[in-house]
N, C-alpha and C positions, 0 to 999 in steps of 0.2 A: 206654515212656517218651517224653514229648513232646520236640520239638526243644529247647525251653527247658531241660528237665531234663537232656538229654544234654549241652548246653553246660556247665551247672553241674557235671555229673559229670566231664566232661573236665578242667575246671579244678581241681576238688577232688582228682582223682586225681594230677595233677601236683604240687599242693601237698603231698599226703601223701608223694609220692615224694621230694621235695627239701626238705621242711620249710617252705619259703616260696618265692615267686616274685616277681620284680620286677613292678612295676605295668605296665611296658611289655609283659612277657610275658602278663600278665593281659589287657591290652587286645588284644593280638594274637589270643589264643584267643577272647575274647569277640566280636570283630568278624570275624575271618578264619579261625578254627578250623573244624574239620569241621562243627560245628553252630553256627557263629557268626552274628552278626546279618546281615552282608552276604552270607555264604555262602548263607543262606536266602533271599536275594533281596529283603531289606528295603532301605529307604533312601529316595532322593528320589522324589517324585511327589505326586500329589494323593490321590484316594480310595484307601484301602487301603495307603497308604505312611506315612512317618513325618515327613518334613520337605520343604520346598519349596526348591529351589535356583534360581538365576537362569534356567537353561534351562526350568524347569517353569512359570515365570510366563507364558511365551508365546514366540512366534517372534522377538521383537524383540532379545533378547540374542544369539541366534544370528546375526542379521543384522549386528549390530555386531562380533561375533567374526569374521565373514567379511571385514569391512573391515580388521580388524587383521591377518588372515592375508594379505590382499592387500598390505598395507603391508610385511610381512616378506618376502613373495615378491619384491616389486619391489626392496627393499633388497638382496637377494641377487643381483640381476641377472636375475630371472624364470627360475630354473632349471626344467628339465623332465627328470626328475620333481621335484616339490616335495612333500615328505613331511611330513604333520602327524601326530604321535603324541599322541593324547589319553589321558592316564593317568587311571585312575579314571573310565572313560567311562560306567559305569552301563548304562542301557538304550538308549543311543544317541540320546537326544533332541537333545543339542546338535549332534551330527554331522548329523542330519537337517535341522535348521534352517539350519545353515551351507550345506548343499548346496542347499536351497530358495532361499537368497538369491542363488544363481548368481554366486559370486565370480569375478573376472577370472582368478584362478589355476586355476579348475576344470579346464580341459583338461590341466593339468600335475599336478593334485592326486592324491596317494595318501594316503588318510586311514586311519590305523591306530588302531582302538579297542582299548585295553588295559584289561581288566577281569578281576579274579580270580574273581568269582562266576560259576559256570556258569549259574545261573538267569538272571542279568542278561544274560549273553552270548546266551542263548536268546531273550530279549526283543528284542535288537538285530535279530534276523532278522525280527521282525514290523514293524520300521520301515524297514529298509534292505536293499539287496541286498548281501550279504556275499560277497566273493570269497576264494579261497584265498590265503594269504600270498604264495605264489610268484608269483601274478598281480599283486598290488599292489606287492610289493617287488622284482619281477623286471621283466618287460616288455622283454626283450632278444631281438633276433633278428639273424641274420647274413644278409647278402645273397648271399654266396658261401660254400660249405662250408668252404673253407680259410682264410677270413678270421675274425678274432676277432669276437665278437658286438658289436653296436652297440645303443645304447639306442633304443627305439621311443618317439617323442614323441607328445604330444596323445592319450594314451589315457584321460586322466582325465575325470571323477573316478572313482576306484576305491576301494572301501572293503573293509578286511579287519579281522579281529578276532583278538586274541591274549590270553593270560592273564598275560603278563609283557612288560616292555619288550623291543623287538626287539634282537637282538645284532648290529646293523649300525650303521654311521655314515651319517647322512643330511644332506642339505641341506634344512633346513626348521625345524620348530618342535616342541618338546614342550610341550603344553598341559595344564594341570591345574587344573580348577575345583573348589574345596573338596575337595582331596585331602590337603594337608599337615596339616590339623587332625585327620585320622584316622590319621596315621602313629603307630604305637605309641610311647608316651612314658613315661618313668619319673617318679617323684615324689620331691622332696626337701623337707625341712622343717628350719627353723632353730630351735634350742632356746635361743637367747640366747648360746650359747658356740660352737657348731659346727653344721655342716650334717650331717644324717642322711638316708639313703635310707629311704623308706617302702616296705616290701615287703608282700605279701599272704600271711598265714599261715593256720593251721588255723582253720576256722570263718569264713574270709574276714575275719579281723581284721588291723588294721595292725600291723606289726612294724617297729621302728626299728633300723637297723644303721648303722655308720659309713659315711660316703659314700666311695666308691672314688675314688682319685686321678684316674682317667680322667674323672670327672665334675666335677672342680674348676673347669674353665674354664666349664662350663655354668652354674654358680651364681655364679661370680666376677663376672659382669656385673651382678648385682643389688645389689652394694655393701652398705651398712649397712641392715639390715632389722630389724624388731621380732621378738621371739620368737613362734613359731607360724606364721611366714610359710611358705607352701608355693609351690613353683615347679615347672616342668616340666623334665625331663631329656630332651632331644630326641634320643634315641639312634638312632632310625631315620632322622632327617633327613639326616645326613651320607651314609650308604650310598645312600639314595634319590637325593639330589642328584648324587652321584658317578655312579650308574648312568644317570641322565637326561642328565647332561652328556656322558657317553661316547657317547650316541646321536647327539648333534648335532655333526657335523663343521663345518658352517657354519650359523649361524642363531641361534635364541634359545630360552630357556625362558620361557614365559608362565604365571605361577602366580597364581591368584586365591583369596584366602582371608581368614579372620579373622586380623588381625594387630594386635598391641599392642606397646608398648615395655616394657622390663624394669620401669620404675617403675610402670607401670599394673598389670602382673601382680602385683608384690610388694605392691601396695596392696589387692588384691581378696581376700585370704585364699585360698580355693580356688574363688572365684566364676567363674574362667576355665575351670574344669573342669565340663563339662555333659553331661547325657544327654538323649536325645530318643526319643520314641516316639509314634506317632499324632498328630503335629503339636503335641505338647506337651512342655514341659520335664519331665524326669524327676527322680528323686531320687538316692539313693546309688548310685554306680557299682558298688559291690561287691554290690548286691542284684540277683538274677535276671540274671546275665550271659547274653548272647546275646539278650535280649529288647529291648534298646534300643541306640541309637547312643551312643558315648562319644567326646567331642570336646574339643579344647583350643585356645585361641588360640595362634597362631604368634607367637613372640617375635621382633621385628624384628632385634634385635642378634644373636640366635642364628642367624637366617637369613643375615644379611649376613656374619657371621663365618665360618659354614660355607661359604658361597659363595666368599668370598675365599680360604679355604684350598684351594679347588679351582681357583683362577685365574679366578674369575668375578666380574664387576662387577654390582652390583645397582642398579636404578633403581626407585623406588616411586612409585605414584600411587594415589589413592583411586578406587574403582570408578566413582563418579558422575562425577568429572572425566575418567576414561579413556573412559567411554561418550560424554561430550559431545564429546571430541576426535575420536571415531569417527563423529560425526554423528547421535547419537540424536535431537537436537532437530529436525533436518531430516527424519528419518524420521517423527517424530510429525506434523510439518506436512504431509508428503506423505500420511500416513494420513488426516489430517483432510480433505484435498482429495479423496481417493478416496471417503471417506464422503459428502461433499457431492455428488459426481458420481454415485455409484452406489447410494445408500440407497434410492431409490424403486423399484429393480428387484431388491432383495435380493441384490446382487452379493456373493459371498463375499470378494473382495478388499476391497470396501468395508467389510464387517464387521470384517475383520482390521485394516484401517486405523483404524477407530473405536476398537478396543481398545488401540491403541499408546499413547495418552496414559496409560491406566491402568497398562499395563506399565512405561512409562518412570518413572512416579511411584514404583512399587515398586522398580525397579532402581536408582534414584538416591536413595532415602530414606536420609538420613544415620543414622537410627536402625535401619535394616534392611540390606538388601542393598547399598545405596549406601555403607554404612560399611565394606565390604570393601576390601582393598588388592590392587592388581595389581602383582606384582613381575616385572620383565623382567630376565633374567640372560643375559649374553653373556660370551664369553671376552675377556680383556684383550688 
């Protein structure tokens, strides 16, 4: 049986056992189950992959992220160690470009790649030198045997990899690029009188059941909507944000993703629910589970409300504006100068500089990646 068939069999067996499953559980199995889409090593990249994220456009995004991390480091008083936890780190491409940018925080930097897919974690070793977690998150030594250990400074950058968020508190940043849209989410539909949950039943057909009271607040933000409106139930968002916030003792969460407001979601039918494979939009999410990505726009009101319940304040900015504040235009101008100076000798730095204008255009395109939103969450 193929990996695709095994993913379907795993889902169908659970449906047969329970009669139906929530769409959030369906998404969890289809993406992260034993034979799921990401478990099989699919996802971001160019040839042989399924969609392109900002780090895959080229090194320019990573250079800008390096500037953002330096800003966060300085805002904390330049601590050493300074820990960056990248959740949903994939194959390590963003981390590699951040390190290549040689940020000012590099001597203090401990970079933790968090990725659930064993195949993608294996790919990280092809791009980066991965140290054991104890090296990256430890780094302590005692000068005299009887004295308590003291931190060893300027050991960075050190990179390590985990399959889950670390169970420690850090001074630093939790960074997530296009992760929230892949957190498992349920579905609700309004019939003109009441909201119902859409569950997945036998034959992978939709089954409508009364909406649980616990989900009332998730749909309450949508107000008056026409019959047939479908919206997301972000059941995994709260637990993930709580876990991420628990990691940060001092610092911030930087989250980059598709984000829309409640009015936009309720006006789109289910157009906010998408599948991707081989760089193309897919079809019905209930067809061929495990063969494609399943993603949904993050609802701003749900994100802000969930963050507030955890004692976090949220500031939002569009990706294009964020990158401009981080100096992307200056980096493009610098690249053009490098190209002018080094084109005649085939200098690789000059070639990379020439490509910056194309990368910047893609990263700031309001109808593409530039339409993403960057959320910065900090404790009140």
